[in-house]
mmCIF file as gemmi writes it, N, C-alpha and C atoms, coordinates in Angstrom:
data_model
loop_
_atom_site.group_PDB
_atom_site.id
_atom_site.type_symbol
_atom_site.label_atom_id
_atom_site.label_alt_id
_atom_site.label_comp_id
_atom_site.label_asym_id
_atom_site.label_entity_id
_atom_site.label_seq_id
_atom_site.pdbx_PDB_ins_code
_atom_site.Cartn_x
_atom_site.Cartn_y
_atom_site.Cartn_z
_atom_site.occupancy
_atom_site.B_iso_or_equiv
_atom_site.pdbx_formal_charge
_atom_site.auth_seq_id
_atom_site.auth_asym_id
_atom_site.pdbx_PDB_model_num
ATOM 1 N N . MET Axp A 1 ? 81.142 -216.534 -96.233 1 0 ? 1 A 1
ATOM 2 C CA . MET Axp A 1 ? 82.11 -216.667 -97.291 1 0 ? 1 A 1
ATOM 3 C C . MET Axp A 1 ? 82.707 -218.079 -97.307 1 0 ? 1 A 1
ATOM 4 N N . THR Axp A 2 ? 83.089 -218.59 -96.152 1 0 ? 2 A 1
ATOM 5 C CA . THR Axp A 2 ? 83.668 -219.921 -96.066 1 0 ? 2 A 1
ATOM 6 C C . THR Axp A 2 ? 82.649 -220.991 -96.445 1 0 ? 2 A 1
ATOM 7 N N . VAL Axp A 3 ? 81.409 -220.779 -96.06 1 0 ? 3 A 1
ATOM 8 C CA . VAL Axp A 3 ? 80.354 -221.737 -96.374 1 0 ? 3 A 1
ATOM 9 C C . VAL Axp A 3 ? 80.164 -221.844 -97.882 1 0 ? 3 A 1
ATOM 10 N N . LEU Axp A 4 ? 80.185 -220.719 -98.581 1 0 ? 4 A 1
ATOM 11 C CA . LEU Axp A 4 ? 80.025 -220.73 -100.033 1 0 ? 4 A 1
ATOM 12 C C . LEU Axp A 4 ? 81.186 -221.447 -100.72 1 0 ? 4 A 1
ATOM 13 N N . ALA Axp A 5 ? 82.394 -221.223 -100.235 1 0 ? 5 A 1
ATOM 14 C CA . ALA Axp A 5 ? 83.56 -221.893 -100.808 1 0 ? 5 A 1
ATOM 15 C C . ALA Axp A 5 ? 83.491 -223.4 -100.572 1 0 ? 5 A 1
ATOM 16 N N . THR Axp A 6 ? 83.036 -223.801 -99.393 1 0 ? 6 A 1
ATOM 17 C CA . THR Axp A 6 ? 82.896 -225.223 -99.079 1 0 ? 6 A 1
ATOM 18 C C . THR Axp A 6 ? 81.855 -225.879 -99.972 1 0 ? 6 A 1
ATOM 19 N N . LEU Axp A 7 ? 80.726 -225.216 -100.173 1 0 ? 7 A 1
ATOM 20 C CA . LEU Axp A 7 ? 79.682 -225.765 -101.04 1 0 ? 7 A 1
ATOM 21 C C . LEU Axp A 7 ? 80.161 -225.888 -102.487 1 0 ? 7 A 1
ATOM 22 N N . ALA Axp A 8 ? 80.883 -224.896 -102.965 1 0 ? 8 A 1
ATOM 23 C CA . ALA Axp A 8 ? 81.411 -224.953 -104.33 1 0 ? 8 A 1
ATOM 24 C C . ALA Axp A 8 ? 82.428 -226.082 -104.475 1 0 ? 8 A 1
ATOM 25 N N . SER Axp A 9 ? 83.275 -226.237 -103.475 1 0 ? 9 A 1
ATOM 26 C CA . SER Axp A 9 ? 84.269 -227.306 -103.497 1 0 ? 9 A 1
ATOM 27 C C . SER Axp A 9 ? 83.595 -228.676 -103.468 1 0 ? 9 A 1
ATOM 28 N N . ARG Axp A 10 ? 82.569 -228.823 -102.651 1 0 ? 10 A 1
ATOM 29 C CA . ARG Axp A 10 ? 81.831 -230.079 -102.553 1 0 ? 10 A 1
ATOM 30 C C . ARG Axp A 10 ? 81.199 -230.443 -103.899 1 0 ? 10 A 1
ATOM 31 N N . LYS Axp A 11 ? 80.656 -229.44 -104.572 1 0 ? 11 A 1
ATOM 32 C CA . LYS Axp A 11 ? 80.014 -229.671 -105.873 1 0 ? 11 A 1
ATOM 33 C C . LYS Axp A 11 ? 81.044 -230.109 -106.921 1 0 ? 11 A 1
ATOM 34 N N . ARG Axp A 12 ? 82.225 -229.479 -106.926 1 0 ? 12 A 1
ATOM 35 C CA . ARG Axp A 12 ? 83.284 -229.866 -107.867 1 0 ? 12 A 1
ATOM 36 C C . ARG Axp A 12 ? 83.766 -231.287 -107.602 1 0 ? 12 A 1
ATOM 37 N N . MET Axp A 13 ? 83.933 -231.642 -106.326 1 0 ? 13 A 1
ATOM 38 C CA . MET Axp A 13 ? 84.389 -232.988 -105.989 1 0 ? 13 A 1
ATOM 39 C C . MET Axp A 13 ? 83.368 -234.044 -106.401 1 0 ? 13 A 1
ATOM 40 N N . LYS Axp A 14 ? 82.079 -233.757 -106.208 1 0 ? 14 A 1
ATOM 41 C CA . LYS Axp A 14 ? 81.042 -234.701 -106.604 1 0 ? 14 A 1
ATOM 42 C C . LYS Axp A 14 ? 81.016 -234.883 -108.114 1 0 ? 14 A 1
ATOM 43 N N . THR Axp A 15 ? 81.162 -233.802 -108.855 1 0 ? 15 A 1
ATOM 44 C CA . THR Axp A 15 ? 81.184 -233.882 -110.315 1 0 ? 15 A 1
ATOM 45 C C . THR Axp A 15 ? 82.364 -234.723 -110.787 1 0 ? 15 A 1
ATOM 46 N N . ARG Axp A 16 ? 83.523 -234.521 -110.19 1 0 ? 16 A 1
ATOM 47 C CA . ARG Axp A 16 ? 84.713 -235.285 -110.556 1 0 ? 16 A 1
ATOM 48 C C . ARG Axp A 16 ? 84.538 -236.76 -110.215 1 0 ? 16 A 1
ATOM 49 N N . TYR Axp A 17 ? 84.011 -237.071 -109.041 1 0 ? 17 A 1
ATOM 50 C CA . TYR Axp A 17 ? 83.794 -238.461 -108.639 1 0 ? 17 A 1
ATOM 51 C C . TYR Axp A 17 ? 82.788 -239.139 -109.563 1 0 ? 17 A 1
ATOM 52 N N . ASP Axp A 18 ? 81.688 -238.458 -109.86 1 0 ? 18 A 1
ATOM 53 C CA . ASP Axp A 18 ? 80.652 -239.044 -110.708 1 0 ? 18 A 1
ATOM 54 C C . ASP Axp A 18 ? 81.141 -239.292 -112.13 1 0 ? 18 A 1
ATOM 55 N N . SER Axp A 19 ? 82.116 -238.521 -112.591 1 0 ? 19 A 1
ATOM 56 C CA . SER Axp A 19 ? 82.606 -238.704 -113.957 1 0 ? 19 A 1
ATOM 57 C C . SER Axp A 19 ? 83.448 -239.967 -114.101 1 0 ? 19 A 1
ATOM 58 N N . ILE Axp A 20 ? 84.089 -240.433 -113.016 1 0 ? 20 A 1
ATOM 59 C CA . ILE Axp A 20 ? 84.938 -241.621 -113.114 1 0 ? 20 A 1
ATOM 60 C C . ILE Axp A 20 ? 84.363 -242.833 -112.391 1 0 ? 20 A 1
ATOM 61 N N . ALA Axp A 21 ? 83.305 -242.664 -111.626 1 0 ? 21 A 1
ATOM 62 C CA . ALA Axp A 21 ? 82.721 -243.779 -110.883 1 0 ? 21 A 1
ATOM 63 C C . ALA Axp A 21 ? 82 -244.717 -111.842 1 0 ? 21 A 1
ATOM 64 N N . THR Axp A 22 ? 82.147 -246.015 -111.582 1 0 ? 22 A 1
ATOM 65 C CA . THR Axp A 22 ? 81.455 -247.008 -112.4 1 0 ? 22 A 1
ATOM 66 C C . THR Axp A 22 ? 80.178 -247.42 -111.694 1 0 ? 22 A 1
ATOM 67 N N . ASP Axp A 23 ? 79.203 -247.766 -112.475 1 0 ? 23 A 1
ATOM 68 C CA . ASP Axp A 23 ? 77.909 -248.14 -111.919 1 0 ? 23 A 1
ATOM 69 C C . ASP Axp A 23 ? 77.633 -249.6 -112.258 1 0 ? 23 A 1
ATOM 70 N N . HIS Axp A 24 ? 78.253 -250.508 -111.495 1 0 ? 24 A 1
ATOM 71 C CA . HIS Axp A 24 ? 78.06 -251.935 -111.727 1 0 ? 24 A 1
ATOM 72 C C . HIS Axp A 24 ? 76.823 -252.407 -110.988 1 0 ? 24 A 1
ATOM 73 N N . HIS Axp A 25 ? 76.087 -253.272 -111.627 1 0 ? 25 A 1
ATOM 74 C CA . HIS Axp A 25 ? 74.917 -253.879 -111.005 1 0 ? 25 A 1
ATOM 75 C C . HIS Axp A 25 ? 75.157 -255.38 -110.941 1 0 ? 25 A 1
ATOM 76 N N . PHE Axp A 26 ? 75.757 -255.833 -109.851 1 0 ? 26 A 1
ATOM 77 C CA . PHE Axp A 26 ? 76.043 -257.252 -109.69 1 0 ? 26 A 1
ATOM 78 C C . PHE Axp A 26 ? 74.858 -257.936 -109.033 1 0 ? 26 A 1
ATOM 79 N N . LYS Axp A 27 ? 74.505 -259.097 -109.544 1 0 ? 27 A 1
ATOM 80 C CA . LYS Axp A 27 ? 73.426 -259.887 -108.966 1 0 ? 27 A 1
ATOM 81 C C . LYS Axp A 27 ? 74.03 -261.091 -108.266 1 0 ? 27 A 1
ATOM 82 N N . GLU Axp A 28 ? 73.221 -261.757 -107.461 1 0 ? 28 A 1
ATOM 83 C CA . GLU Axp A 28 ? 73.69 -262.953 -106.77 1 0 ? 28 A 1
ATOM 84 C C . GLU Axp A 28 ? 74.097 -264 -107.794 1 0 ? 28 A 1
ATOM 85 N N . GLY Axp A 29 ? 75.26 -264.615 -107.558 1 0 ? 29 A 1
ATOM 86 C CA . GLY Axp A 29 ? 75.772 -265.627 -108.461 1 0 ? 29 A 1
ATOM 87 C C . GLY Axp A 29 ? 76.778 -265.106 -109.473 1 0 ? 29 A 1
ATOM 88 N N . TYR Axp A 30 ? 76.898 -263.783 -109.639 1 0 ? 30 A 1
ATOM 89 C CA . TYR Axp A 30 ? 77.866 -263.209 -110.57 1 0 ? 30 A 1
ATOM 90 C C . TYR Axp A 30 ? 79.275 -263.451 -110.039 1 0 ? 30 A 1
ATOM 91 N N . GLN Axp A 31 ? 80.225 -263.594 -110.946 1 0 ? 31 A 1
ATOM 92 C CA . GLN Axp A 31 ? 81.626 -263.744 -110.578 1 0 ? 31 A 1
ATOM 93 C C . GLN Axp A 31 ? 82.308 -262.383 -110.729 1 0 ? 31 A 1
ATOM 94 N N . VAL Axp A 32 ? 83.145 -262.028 -109.75 1 0 ? 32 A 1
ATOM 95 C CA . VAL Axp A 32 ? 83.808 -260.721 -109.747 1 0 ? 32 A 1
ATOM 96 C C . VAL Axp A 32 ? 85.271 -260.852 -109.33 1 0 ? 32 A 1
ATOM 97 N N . TRP Axp A 33 ? 86.083 -259.903 -109.776 1 0 ? 33 A 1
ATOM 98 C CA . TRP Axp A 33 ? 87.423 -259.678 -109.256 1 0 ? 33 A 1
ATOM 99 C C . TRP Axp A 33 ? 87.288 -258.681 -108.117 1 0 ? 33 A 1
ATOM 100 N N . THR Axp A 34 ? 88.205 -258.718 -107.156 1 0 ? 34 A 1
ATOM 101 C CA . THR Axp A 34 ? 88.181 -257.77 -106.051 1 0 ? 34 A 1
ATOM 102 C C . THR Axp A 34 ? 89.507 -257.021 -105.994 1 0 ? 34 A 1
ATOM 103 N N . TYR Axp A 35 ? 89.434 -255.692 -105.918 1 0 ? 35 A 1
ATOM 104 C CA . TYR Axp A 35 ? 90.618 -254.842 -105.846 1 0 ? 35 A 1
ATOM 105 C C . TYR Axp A 35 ? 91.085 -254.743 -104.405 1 0 ? 35 A 1
ATOM 106 N N . ASN Axp A 36 ? 92.352 -255.103 -104.172 1 0 ? 36 A 1
ATOM 107 C CA . ASN Axp A 36 ? 92.916 -255.064 -102.829 1 0 ? 36 A 1
ATOM 108 C C . ASN Axp A 36 ? 94.361 -254.578 -102.924 1 0 ? 36 A 1
ATOM 109 N N . PRO Axp A 37 ? 94.604 -253.265 -102.85 1 0 ? 37 A 1
ATOM 110 C CA . PRO Axp A 37 ? 95.952 -252.733 -103.046 1 0 ? 37 A 1
ATOM 111 C C . PRO Axp A 37 ? 96.833 -252.799 -101.802 1 0 ? 37 A 1
ATOM 112 N N . LYS Axp A 38 ? 96.745 -253.877 -101.062 1 0 ? 38 A 1
ATOM 113 C CA . LYS Axp A 38 ? 97.537 -254.027 -99.84 1 0 ? 38 A 1
ATOM 114 C C . LYS Axp A 38 ? 99.002 -254.27 -100.22 1 0 ? 38 A 1
ATOM 115 N N . ILE Axp A 39 ? 99.892 -253.453 -99.693 1 0 ? 39 A 1
ATOM 116 C CA . ILE Axp A 39 ? 101.314 -253.567 -100.007 1 0 ? 39 A 1
ATOM 117 C C . ILE Axp A 39 ? 101.973 -254.472 -98.972 1 0 ? 39 A 1
ATOM 118 N N . ARG Axp A 40 ? 102.578 -255.549 -99.475 1 0 ? 40 A 1
ATOM 119 C CA . ARG Axp A 40 ? 103.257 -256.477 -98.583 1 0 ? 40 A 1
ATOM 120 C C . ARG Axp A 40 ? 104.727 -256.102 -98.464 1 0 ? 40 A 1
ATOM 121 N N . ARG Axp A 41 ? 105.266 -256.301 -97.306 1 0 ? 41 A 1
ATOM 122 C CA . ARG Axp A 41 ? 106.65 -255.949 -97.026 1 0 ? 41 A 1
ATOM 123 C C . ARG Axp A 41 ? 107.594 -256.848 -97.834 1 0 ? 41 A 1
ATOM 124 N N . GLY Axp A 42 ? 108.619 -256.236 -98.404 1 0 ? 42 A 1
ATOM 125 C CA . GLY Axp A 42 ? 109.638 -256.987 -99.119 1 0 ? 42 A 1
ATOM 126 C C . GLY Axp A 42 ? 109.379 -257.147 -100.603 1 0 ? 42 A 1
ATOM 127 N N . LEU Axp A 43 ? 108.227 -256.72 -101.087 1 0 ? 43 A 1
ATOM 128 C CA . LEU Axp A 43 ? 107.915 -256.83 -102.51 1 0 ? 43 A 1
ATOM 129 C C . LEU Axp A 43 ? 107.646 -255.453 -103.093 1 0 ? 43 A 1
ATOM 130 N N . SER Axp A 44 ? 108.059 -255.28 -104.324 1 0 ? 44 A 1
ATOM 131 C CA . SER Axp A 44 ? 107.753 -254.047 -105.036 1 0 ? 44 A 1
ATOM 132 C C . SER Axp A 44 ? 106.262 -254.012 -105.34 1 0 ? 44 A 1
ATOM 133 N N . SER Axp A 45 ? 105.692 -252.832 -105.411 1 0 ? 45 A 1
ATOM 134 C CA . SER Axp A 45 ? 104.264 -252.73 -105.71 1 0 ? 45 A 1
ATOM 135 C C . SER Axp A 45 ? 103.956 -253.245 -107.111 1 0 ? 45 A 1
ATOM 136 N N . LYS Axp A 46 ? 104.932 -253.205 -108.005 1 0 ? 46 A 1
ATOM 137 C CA . LYS Axp A 46 ? 104.728 -253.725 -109.358 1 0 ? 46 A 1
ATOM 138 C C . LYS Axp A 46 ? 104.668 -255.248 -109.386 1 0 ? 46 A 1
ATOM 139 N N . GLN Axp A 47 ? 105.24 -255.906 -108.389 1 0 ? 47 A 1
ATOM 140 C CA . GLN Axp A 47 ? 105.263 -257.363 -108.358 1 0 ? 47 A 1
ATOM 141 C C . GLN Axp A 47 ? 104.064 -257.954 -107.63 1 0 ? 47 A 1
ATOM 142 N N . GLN Axp A 48 ? 103.23 -257.144 -107.086 1 0 ? 48 A 1
ATOM 143 C CA . GLN Axp A 48 ? 102.093 -257.639 -106.32 1 0 ? 48 A 1
ATOM 144 C C . GLN Axp A 48 ? 100.84 -257.656 -107.169 1 0 ? 48 A 1
ATOM 145 N N . GLN Axp A 49 ? 99.96 -258.583 -106.861 1 0 ? 49 A 1
ATOM 146 C CA . GLN Axp A 49 ? 98.681 -258.656 -107.551 1 0 ? 49 A 1
ATOM 147 C C . GLN Axp A 49 ? 97.654 -257.855 -106.764 1 0 ? 49 A 1
ATOM 148 N N . ASN Axp A 50 ? 97.101 -256.834 -107.399 1 0 ? 50 A 1
ATOM 149 C CA . ASN Axp A 50 ? 96.098 -256.013 -106.73 1 0 ? 50 A 1
ATOM 150 C C . ASN Axp A 50 ? 94.694 -256.567 -106.894 1 0 ? 50 A 1
ATOM 151 N N . TRP Axp A 51 ? 94.474 -257.437 -107.867 1 0 ? 51 A 1
ATOM 152 C CA . TRP Axp A 51 ? 93.146 -257.987 -108.127 1 0 ? 51 A 1
ATOM 153 C C . TRP Axp A 51 ? 93.132 -259.451 -107.727 1 0 ? 51 A 1
ATOM 154 N N . LYS Axp A 52 ? 92.201 -259.83 -106.896 1 0 ? 52 A 1
ATOM 155 C CA . LYS Axp A 52 ? 92.047 -261.21 -106.426 1 0 ? 52 A 1
ATOM 156 C C . LYS Axp A 52 ? 90.735 -261.756 -106.956 1 0 ? 52 A 1
ATOM 157 N N . GLY Axp A 53 ? 90.698 -263.054 -107.178 1 0 ? 53 A 1
ATOM 158 C CA . GLY Axp A 53 ? 89.425 -263.625 -107.601 1 0 ? 53 A 1
ATOM 159 C C . GLY Axp A 53 ? 89.609 -264.884 -108.408 1 0 ? 53 A 1
ATOM 160 N N . PRO Axp A 54 ? 88.553 -265.387 -108.937 1 0 ? 54 A 1
ATOM 161 C CA . PRO Axp A 54 ? 87.193 -264.849 -108.928 1 0 ? 54 A 1
ATOM 162 C C . PRO Axp A 54 ? 86.459 -265.161 -107.631 1 0 ? 54 A 1
ATOM 163 N N . TYR Axp A 55 ? 85.626 -264.244 -107.231 1 0 ? 55 A 1
ATOM 164 C CA . TYR Axp A 55 ? 84.723 -264.406 -106.102 1 0 ? 55 A 1
ATOM 165 C C . TYR Axp A 55 ? 83.305 -264.485 -106.65 1 0 ? 55 A 1
ATOM 166 N N . THR Axp A 56 ? 82.419 -265.083 -105.885 1 0 ? 56 A 1
ATOM 167 C CA . THR Axp A 56 ? 81.012 -265.166 -106.264 1 0 ? 56 A 1
ATOM 168 C C . THR Axp A 56 ? 80.206 -264.253 -105.357 1 0 ? 56 A 1
ATOM 169 N N . VAL Axp A 57 ? 79.321 -263.463 -105.948 1 0 ? 57 A 1
ATOM 170 C CA . VAL Axp A 57 ? 78.444 -262.593 -105.157 1 0 ? 57 A 1
ATOM 171 C C . VAL Axp A 57 ? 77.394 -263.48 -104.5 1 0 ? 57 A 1
ATOM 172 N N . VAL Axp A 58 ? 77.414 -263.524 -103.165 1 0 ? 58 A 1
ATOM 173 C CA . VAL Axp A 58 ? 76.49 -264.364 -102.408 1 0 ? 58 A 1
ATOM 174 C C . VAL Axp A 58 ? 75.191 -263.624 -102.134 1 0 ? 58 A 1
ATOM 175 N N . LYS Axp A 59 ? 75.318 -262.349 -101.745 1 0 ? 59 A 1
ATOM 176 C CA . LYS Axp A 59 ? 74.136 -261.58 -101.377 1 0 ? 59 A 1
ATOM 177 C C . LYS Axp A 59 ? 74.396 -260.099 -101.599 1 0 ? 59 A 1
ATOM 178 N N . LYS Axp A 60 ? 73.358 -259.387 -101.983 1 0 ? 60 A 1
ATOM 179 C CA . LYS Axp A 60 ? 73.429 -257.94 -102.134 1 0 ? 60 A 1
ATOM 180 C C . LYS Axp A 60 ? 72.717 -257.328 -100.933 1 0 ? 60 A 1
ATOM 181 N N . LEU Axp A 61 ? 73.48 -256.654 -100.064 1 0 ? 61 A 1
ATOM 182 C CA . LEU Axp A 61 ? 72.886 -256.074 -98.86 1 0 ? 61 A 1
ATOM 183 C C . LEU Axp A 61 ? 72.108 -254.805 -99.179 1 0 ? 61 A 1
ATOM 184 N N . ASN Axp A 62 ? 72.678 -253.951 -100.03 1 0 ? 62 A 1
ATOM 185 C CA . ASN Axp A 62 ? 71.982 -252.769 -100.553 1 0 ? 62 A 1
ATOM 186 C C . ASN Axp A 62 ? 72.663 -252.389 -101.861 1 0 ? 62 A 1
ATOM 187 N N . ASP Axp A 63 ? 72.405 -251.226 -102.396 1 0 ? 63 A 1
ATOM 188 C CA . ASP Axp A 63 ? 72.979 -250.848 -103.691 1 0 ? 63 A 1
ATOM 189 C C . ASP Axp A 63 ? 74.494 -250.698 -103.657 1 0 ? 63 A 1
ATOM 190 N N . ASP Axp A 64 ? 75.073 -250.494 -102.494 1 0 ? 64 A 1
ATOM 191 C CA . ASP Axp A 64 ? 76.504 -250.228 -102.392 1 0 ? 64 A 1
ATOM 192 C C . ASP Axp A 64 ? 77.319 -251.332 -101.734 1 0 ? 64 A 1
ATOM 193 N N . VAL Axp A 65 ? 76.696 -252.312 -101.11 1 0 ? 65 A 1
ATOM 194 C CA . VAL Axp A 65 ? 77.426 -253.305 -100.326 1 0 ? 65 A 1
ATOM 195 C C . VAL Axp A 65 ? 77.02 -254.716 -100.745 1 0 ? 65 A 1
ATOM 196 N N . PHE Axp A 66 ? 78.045 -255.579 -100.917 1 0 ? 66 A 1
ATOM 197 C CA . PHE Axp A 66 ? 77.829 -256.963 -101.318 1 0 ? 66 A 1
ATOM 198 C C . PHE Axp A 66 ? 78.541 -257.903 -100.364 1 0 ? 66 A 1
ATOM 199 N N . ILE Axp A 67 ? 78.056 -259.131 -100.289 1 0 ? 67 A 1
ATOM 200 C CA . ILE Axp A 67 ? 78.768 -260.205 -99.607 1 0 ? 67 A 1
ATOM 201 C C . ILE Axp A 67 ? 79.288 -261.123 -100.699 1 0 ? 67 A 1
ATOM 202 N N . ILE Axp A 68 ? 80.61 -261.376 -100.685 1 0 ? 68 A 1
ATOM 203 C CA . ILE Axp A 68 ? 81.22 -262.246 -101.685 1 0 ? 68 A 1
ATOM 204 C C . ILE Axp A 68 ? 81.912 -263.403 -100.99 1 0 ? 68 A 1
ATOM 205 N N . GLN Axp A 69 ? 82.163 -264.472 -101.755 1 0 ? 69 A 1
ATOM 206 C CA . GLN Axp A 69 ? 82.793 -265.656 -101.192 1 0 ? 69 A 1
ATOM 207 C C . GLN Axp A 69 ? 83.615 -266.323 -102.287 1 0 ? 69 A 1
ATOM 208 N N . ARG Axp A 70 ? 84.822 -266.763 -101.952 1 0 ? 70 A 1
ATOM 209 C CA . ARG Axp A 70 ? 85.716 -267.381 -102.944 1 0 ? 70 A 1
ATOM 210 C C . ARG Axp A 70 ? 85.29 -268.8 -103.271 1 0 ? 70 A 1
ATOM 211 N N . SER Axp A 71 ? 84.888 -269.566 -102.265 1 0 ? 71 A 1
ATOM 212 C CA . SER Axp A 71 ? 84.402 -270.933 -102.458 1 0 ? 71 A 1
ATOM 213 C C . SER Axp A 71 ? 83.316 -271.185 -101.417 1 0 ? 71 A 1
ATOM 214 N N . PRO Axp A 72 ? 82.552 -272.259 -101.558 1 0 ? 72 A 1
ATOM 215 C CA . PRO Axp A 72 ? 81.475 -272.507 -100.592 1 0 ? 72 A 1
ATOM 216 C C . PRO Axp A 72 ? 81.964 -272.672 -99.149 1 0 ? 72 A 1
ATOM 217 N N . ASN Axp A 73 ? 83.208 -273.104 -98.964 1 0 ? 73 A 1
ATOM 218 C CA . ASN Axp A 73 ? 83.74 -273.312 -97.613 1 0 ? 73 A 1
ATOM 219 C C . ASN Axp A 73 ? 84.502 -272.104 -97.08 1 0 ? 73 A 1
ATOM 220 N N . ALA Axp A 74 ? 84.735 -271.101 -97.915 1 0 ? 74 A 1
ATOM 221 C CA . ALA Axp A 74 ? 85.518 -269.927 -97.514 1 0 ? 74 A 1
ATOM 222 C C . ALA Axp A 74 ? 84.677 -268.967 -96.682 1 0 ? 74 A 1
ATOM 223 N N . LYS Axp A 75 ? 85.377 -268.132 -95.921 1 0 ? 75 A 1
ATOM 224 C CA . LYS Axp A 75 ? 84.709 -267.127 -95.102 1 0 ? 75 A 1
ATOM 225 C C . LYS Axp A 75 ? 84.184 -266.007 -96 1 0 ? 75 A 1
ATOM 226 N N . PRO Axp A 76 ? 82.913 -265.616 -95.865 1 0 ? 76 A 1
ATOM 227 C CA . PRO Axp A 76 ? 82.374 -264.534 -96.7 1 0 ? 76 A 1
ATOM 228 C C . PRO Axp A 76 ? 82.994 -263.182 -96.338 1 0 ? 76 A 1
ATOM 229 N N . LYS Axp A 77 ? 83.084 -262.302 -97.34 1 0 ? 77 A 1
ATOM 230 C CA . LYS Axp A 77 ? 83.615 -260.953 -97.146 1 0 ? 77 A 1
ATOM 231 C C . LYS Axp A 77 ? 82.549 -259.941 -97.526 1 0 ? 77 A 1
ATOM 232 N N . VAL Axp A 78 ? 82.524 -258.831 -96.817 1 0 ? 78 A 1
ATOM 233 C CA . VAL Axp A 78 ? 81.617 -257.729 -97.129 1 0 ? 78 A 1
ATOM 234 C C . VAL Axp A 78 ? 82.45 -256.66 -97.833 1 0 ? 78 A 1
ATOM 235 N N . ILE Axp A 79 ? 82.015 -256.26 -99.041 1 0 ? 79 A 1
ATOM 236 C CA . ILE Axp A 79 ? 82.775 -255.278 -99.81 1 0 ? 79 A 1
ATOM 237 C C . ILE Axp A 79 ? 81.863 -254.183 -100.345 1 0 ? 79 A 1
ATOM 238 N N . HIS Axp A 80 ? 82.465 -253.034 -100.614 1 0 ? 80 A 1
ATOM 239 C CA . HIS Axp A 80 ? 81.755 -251.89 -101.194 1 0 ? 80 A 1
ATOM 240 C C . HIS Axp A 80 ? 81.745 -252.025 -102.712 1 0 ? 80 A 1
ATOM 241 N N . VAL Axp A 81 ? 80.8 -251.416 -103.37 1 0 ? 81 A 1
ATOM 242 C CA . VAL Axp A 81 ? 80.631 -251.523 -104.818 1 0 ? 81 A 1
ATOM 243 C C . VAL Axp A 81 ? 81.828 -250.97 -105.594 1 0 ? 81 A 1
ATOM 244 N N . ASN Axp A 82 ? 82.668 -250.149 -104.988 1 0 ? 82 A 1
ATOM 245 C CA . ASN Axp A 82 ? 83.838 -249.606 -105.673 1 0 ? 82 A 1
ATOM 246 C C . ASN Axp A 82 ? 84.95 -250.636 -105.847 1 0 ? 82 A 1
ATOM 247 N N . ARG Axp A 83 ? 84.941 -251.727 -105.081 1 0 ? 83 A 1
ATOM 248 C CA . ARG Axp A 83 ? 86.042 -252.678 -105.129 1 0 ? 83 A 1
ATOM 249 C C . ARG Axp A 83 ? 85.911 -253.791 -106.156 1 0 ? 83 A 1
ATOM 250 N N . PRO Axp A 84 ? 84.727 -254.309 -106.477 1 0 ? 84 A 1
ATOM 251 C CA . PRO Axp A 84 ? 84.69 -255.409 -107.45 1 0 ? 84 A 1
ATOM 252 C C . PRO Axp A 84 ? 84.657 -254.933 -108.899 1 0 ? 84 A 1
ATOM 253 N N . ALA Axp A 85 ? 85.094 -255.837 -109.785 1 0 ? 85 A 1
ATOM 254 C CA . ALA Axp A 85 ? 85.004 -255.631 -111.232 1 0 ? 85 A 1
ATOM 255 C C . ALA Axp A 85 ? 84.482 -256.929 -111.829 1 0 ? 85 A 1
ATOM 256 N N . PRO Axp A 86 ? 83.78 -256.871 -112.941 1 0 ? 86 A 1
ATOM 257 C CA . PRO Axp A 86 ? 83.23 -258.096 -113.529 1 0 ? 86 A 1
ATOM 258 C C . PRO Axp A 86 ? 84.333 -259.08 -113.914 1 0 ? 86 A 1
ATOM 259 N N . TYR Axp A 87 ? 84.097 -260.35 -113.655 1 0 ? 87 A 1
ATOM 260 C CA . TYR Axp A 87 ? 85.024 -261.414 -114.025 1 0 ? 87 A 1
ATOM 261 C C . TYR Axp A 87 ? 84.575 -261.976 -115.362 1 0 ? 87 A 1
ATOM 262 N N . LEU Axp A 88 ? 85.446 -261.89 -116.348 1 0 ? 88 A 1
ATOM 263 C CA . LEU Axp A 88 ? 85.144 -262.417 -117.673 1 0 ? 88 A 1
ATOM 264 C C . LEU Axp A 88 ? 86.034 -263.626 -117.908 1 0 ? 88 A 1
ATOM 265 N N . ALA Axp A 89 ? 85.455 -264.822 -117.863 1 0 ? 89 A 1
ATOM 266 C CA . ALA Axp A 89 ? 86.217 -266.058 -118.018 1 0 ? 89 A 1
ATOM 267 C C . ALA Axp A 89 ? 86.597 -266.253 -119.476 1 0 ? 89 A 1
ATOM 268 N N . ASN Axp A 90 ? 87.807 -266.726 -119.689 1 0 ? 90 A 1
ATOM 269 C CA . ASN Axp A 90 ? 88.263 -267.051 -121.04 1 0 ? 90 A 1
ATOM 270 C C . ASN Axp A 90 ? 87.968 -268.512 -121.318 1 0 ? 90 A 1
ATOM 271 N N . ASP Axp A 91 ? 87.341 -268.779 -122.434 1 0 ? 91 A 1
ATOM 272 C CA . ASP Axp A 91 ? 87.047 -270.146 -122.826 1 0 ? 91 A 1
ATOM 273 C C . ASP Axp A 91 ? 88.092 -270.564 -123.856 1 0 ? 91 A 1
ATOM 274 N N . HIS Axp A 92 ? 89.103 -271.316 -123.414 1 0 ? 92 A 1
ATOM 275 C CA . HIS Axp A 92 ? 90.186 -271.725 -124.301 1 0 ? 92 A 1
ATOM 276 C C . HIS Axp A 92 ? 89.863 -273.008 -125.059 1 0 ? 92 A 1
ATOM 277 N N . SER Axp A 93 ? 88.722 -273.625 -124.808 1 0 ? 93 A 1
ATOM 278 C CA . SER Axp A 93 ? 88.39 -274.875 -125.487 1 0 ? 93 A 1
ATOM 279 C C . SER Axp A 93 ? 88.12 -274.656 -126.973 1 0 ? 93 A 1
ATOM 280 N N . SER Axp A 94 ? 87.761 -273.443 -127.374 1 0 ? 94 A 1
ATOM 281 C CA . SER Axp A 94 ? 87.471 -273.164 -128.779 1 0 ? 94 A 1
ATOM 282 C C . SER Axp A 94 ? 88.733 -272.84 -129.578 1 0 ? 94 A 1
ATOM 283 N N . MET Axp A 95 ? 89.873 -272.751 -128.901 1 0 ? 95 A 1
ATOM 284 C CA . MET Axp A 95 ? 91.121 -272.401 -129.58 1 0 ? 95 A 1
ATOM 285 C C . MET Axp A 95 ? 91.872 -273.672 -129.968 1 0 ? 95 A 1
ATOM 286 N N . LYS Axp A 96 ? 91.518 -274.259 -131.104 1 0 ? 96 A 1
ATOM 287 C CA . LYS Axp A 96 ? 92.192 -275.484 -131.565 1 0 ? 96 A 1
ATOM 288 C C . LYS Axp A 96 ? 92.669 -275.33 -132.969 1 0 ? 96 A 1
């Protein structure tokens, strides 16, 4: 009985996760934002920036893990596919 309830619960959780999960395919050289909800002491959560970037995708280790780097001299970071979002640069030179 418990096994059946666990299997049913697992199936519901997977369906819910799959409905909201994004399927980004970042290639080497792509620019991304990185989600980092670290709460710093003394600041309200509304005053903190949760998205850092832009970072450049240096290497794709597998479908779920990437190595990113902020600049060529910066220390590389290993992140899961759930944390980055595409970086869309604004070109303000056309606004005259």
